[in-house]
N, C-alpha and C positions, 0 to 999 in steps of 0.2 A: 504494499499500500504506499503511495507517496506520502512523504512526511507532512507536506502542507495539509493533507486531508485529515490527519489525525485530530488536531484541535477543532476543526470544523465538525467532525463527527461527534466530539464532545458536546459542542454547542447544540447540534441537532438532537442528540440524545436528551440533554437537559430540557430543550424546548418542547420535545414531544412529552416529557414527563410533567410539564407545567403548562401545556397549551390551554388547558380548561381555565387556569387561573388568569392567564393574560387576555383571553377572549378577544383576540384581534380579528378584524374583518379584512378579507382579501380584497374587497372592493376598492377601498381607498388606496392600497398598495399597488393595485393594477392600474391606477391613474398616474403613477410616479415613474420618472426615468431617473435613476442614480447615475451621476456623472463623476468620474474621477480618473486616477491613474490606471495604467495597465495592471490587471489583477495578478499578474506574475511578477510585479515588482516586489522589491523587499523594502519593507518600512512599515511604520506605524499606521498610515492612512490605509494602505492596502490590507492590513491586518483587521482594521475596524470594518472595512467594506466587505471583506470576505466573511466576517462574522455575521453582517447583515444578510448576506446572501444565504448563509446557512439557516436563518430563522425567519426571514421574511416569508409570509405567505405567498407573495408574488414579487419577483425581483427582475427588473428590467434594467440593463446596464449599458452605458456607452463610455469607452475610454477616450482620453484626449492625448495619449502619448504612447510611445513604443519603447521597448527595450533594445531596439535595433538601430539607434542612432537618429540624427536630426530629419533626414529625408523620410524615413519610415514613420517617424513621429508626426511630421507635418502631413502625411498622407492620411494617418489615423484621425488627427484632429479634423482635417477637412472632410473626411467621410462622416464624422459625427455631425459636423455642421450641416451637411447634406441631408442626413437622416432625420434630423429634428423636425423639419416641417411635415414630413410624411408621417412620423409618429403622432404628431399634433392632429393632422387631418384624418388619417385612416385608423390609427390605433386609439384615438380619444385620450392620448396622454395630456395631462393638464399641469403637472408639477414637475420641476426639475430640482432634484436634491443634489447641489453641486458641492463636492468636497474639495477644498482649496488649501494650499500652503502658501508659501511666499516665493519670491523669485519667478522663475519661468512658469511655475504652476499658477501663480496669480495671473500672470499675463494670459496664459491659455484659457483659464476659467472666466477671465473678464470678456473674452470673445464669446464664450458660451452664454454668459449671462446677458450680454447685450443683444445677441441674436435670439435668445430665448424670449426676452421681453418683447422684441418686435413681433415674434410669432404668437404671442398671447399666453405664453406659460407664466405661471406663479413660480417665483424663484425662492428656494431655501439655500443660503450661502453658509455652508457648514466649515468653520475655520479651525484648523488643526495645528498650524505651525506655532512653535515657541519663538521663532525668529521674525515673526510678523512686526514686532516693534522696531527691530533694527531695519527691516525692510521699508516700513513707513517712514522712519526717520531719514533714511538715505534717499528715497523717492520723493518724500513729501506727502503728508497725509491727504493734501487736496488732490493729488494725482490718483489715489486709490479710491477716494470717496465716491465717485460716480458709480463704480461697480457696487459698492455697498448700498448706495441709494436705490439701485434697481432691484434689490432683493425684497421680497415681501417679509422675509424674516431671516435674521442672522442667528446661526447656532453658535454658542460658545461652550467651551468644555467645563468652565468652572464659573463661580460667581465674580471672581476677580477679573477673569477674561471678559465676562459680560460688561463690567464697568468700563473696561478699557475700550471696547468697541463703541459703547455709548459716548464716552467722553471724547474719544479721538476722531471717530467718523460720524458722530451724531446719529447713530442707529437708533431708531425709535422702538423697534420690536426685536429683542434679543431673547432667545430662549437658551437655557442650559440643558444639554443632553449629555449624559455621561457616556464615556467610552464603554465598550462592551467586553466582557471577559467571561470565559467558560469556567465553571467550577472544576477544580481539580479532583480526580478520583482518589488520589492518594495525598494525604496532608503531612507535612513535615513535623509531626509532634513528638516522636521519640527523643528523649534527651540526647543532646550531642555527646558523642563518645569523647571523653576526656583526653584519651590517648592519641587521638588523630588530630590533624591540623584543622584550623578553622577554614571552612570553604567559603570564599567570596565569589560571587557570580556577577559579571557585567555582560549585559546583553544590549546591544544598540549599535548605531553607526559609529564607525571608527573615525572620529574627527575631533578637532580641538573643542568644538562647542560641547561635546559630551563629557569633556574632562578626563578622558582615558589616558592622555599623556602625562597629565598631572599625576594620576594614579600610578603610572608605571615609575615615574620618578619617586614617588612617595614609597613604593615598595623597595626600590634600591636604597634609599636613605635609611630604611628600617631593616634592611636584609639581615644584619648581624643578629638581631634579636627576634626577627620573625621567621627566619629559616627553619624548617621543619614544624612550625607553628601556625602558619598561615599560608593558604594557597588560593591564588586568584585564577579563575577561569574566565576567559574573554571569548565572547561570541558576537560576531557581526560582520558587516561589509563596510566598504569604504576605503580608507587609507591603510589597507591591510599590510602592504609591503613596508611602509614606514613603521608600523606597529612592530612587526617582526624584527626589523632592523634595530629599533629602540630596545626591544627585549634583549638582543644580542650585545648591543653596545653597553647597556647597563649591567650586564652580567647577571640577569635574574631568570634565566631560563628555568631554574630549579624552583622558582616561586610562582611563575606565570605560565599558564597554558593558553595558547590561542588555538581555538577549534574551528574558526571560520564561521560562516553563516549557519545558523541552526534553526530548525523549525520542527513542528510535529513531534514524532517519537523522541528524536535526539534532544529537543528542548525539554520535554517532559523528564527525561533521564537527568539532565543537568539541574533542573529544578528540584527534583526529588533528592539530589545529592547535596544541594546547597544549604549552607547555614544562614547566609545573609545575601541579599541582593544589594549591589553597590552601584550608584549612579550619580557621579559628581559633576553634573551638567552645569553649564552656564546659561542655557536656555532650554525650556520644555514647554509643551502644551499640557497634555495630561498623559504621561508615558505608560504605554501598555505593558512594558516589562515590570513596572512596580505592581500594577494590577495583577498581573500573572503571579508574581511572587506572593502577594497577599492572598490570592486564591489558593495557594499551596501552603499557607500557613508560614510564610517566611517574612521576617521583618527586614527593613531596608536601611541602608545609610544612604541618604540622598540630600542634594542641595535644595537651598530655600529659593526656588525659582519656578515660574509658571504656576501650574495647578498642583504642584507637589505638596505644598502646606495645607491644601484643602482635602487632600486624599490620605495624608499621613498625619498622625499626631505624634510630636516629638516626645520621646520617653514612653509612649504607649504602644505604638505599632511599629516603631523604629527610631532612627536618630536623623534629625535634620541639621544641616550645617550651612554656613554662608558659602556661596560659590567660591571656589579657589582657596578655601581655608584648609590647607594641608594638615595643619596641626589638629584641627577638629576632627578630621577624618582619621588620623592616626589615633587620637584619644578614643574615638568610637570604636575602632577596631580592637584597641587595648581593653576597653570596657567589656566587650563581648568575650574577649579571651579570658578575662578574670571572672566573668559572671555569665557562664553558659546557660544557667537557668532562665536568664532574661530573653534568650533566643526563643525558647518554648512559650514563655508567657507573653512576649510581645507578638509572636507569631499567631497565637490564638486570637489576640486582640485584632490583629490585621485580618484574620479570616472573618470575623464578625463584621469589620468595617467594610468589606468588599461586596457585601450582599446587594447594596443599591446598583451595583455595576453588572449584576447577572442579567442574562437574556430576557427574562420575563419582565423585569422592571424597565429595562431600556427599551424594549419593544413597545410597551404600552405607552411610554413617553413619546416615542416616535409616531405612533398612530395618532395620539392627540395633537401633535405638531402638524401632521399632515391634514387632519380634519380642520384645524384652525386655519391653515394656509389656504385650503380649497374652499372654505366657507364664504 
């Protein structure tokens, strides 16, 4: 079975067991076209959309890019623009649920939004990127505002993001919709074995914004006392060659394992083996990796950015630190080394906190959002 399908099957299984509780209607979903990146892409947005695909009673999707370069991407975007009027006229689709990030993603989706409004679609602009603030500052908020103005509703990931879209772009209708995560079948509640190393897990894009290179330097700085006591596993895509070169240069190959991009079964294996999720990012929306950790009963060490402070409680479901504060990260790792019982206690609290992100809750919120937009 392809690895990507494993987590989707967990979502479908959960949804089938709870579909009577959610009581969603397929009629409103049949009126919607979901628009976003190629579903074979690797990243948080595609994870969210693939989760929608697993639980929506009806799912109609149009991509706006390709994983095969600019020319193919332009062809895919053009094809979607051509298909929209036919879907409006012959399929009676009335609503575009547009998933957007920053940079090139925002440019592509701005074309979709503008064309969709001309065709008479209602628009939901679902904003995911933690880098949108930097993008708006670089481009100027006024240059982005027309796209937000064309949306019937803007979707934010947290209350703090809702306030940002209201204050920066003057958005009048902003709804908060949680990201979706499948409950784990196995929870990490057995006490951590005192004789083994503390297992830290980083899952995400390999880039400066995620703080992974800070984390490597932190591992090197503390190597003499963490060797044989702490083990960091890194999974993700992006600047992978740089990552591996840094591991070699810093001489920490015995403390850090890079496993590449992981999904499905392999990701479940890594989560089941982890003691702590670690995500020292400089910018985030609402990271799926922390939700997945919480669903497995794993506390996190994460930075105080984006929606993280609203999904985690410092000292209760994990540890929150200022972005770039390496001393605070080291102190947190030392704390869990000295207090292994806190891993289990905070993991259980994380599991209780993740319930609002389960499929039945999120699906009901989306149905209400669609009904409001179409009314």
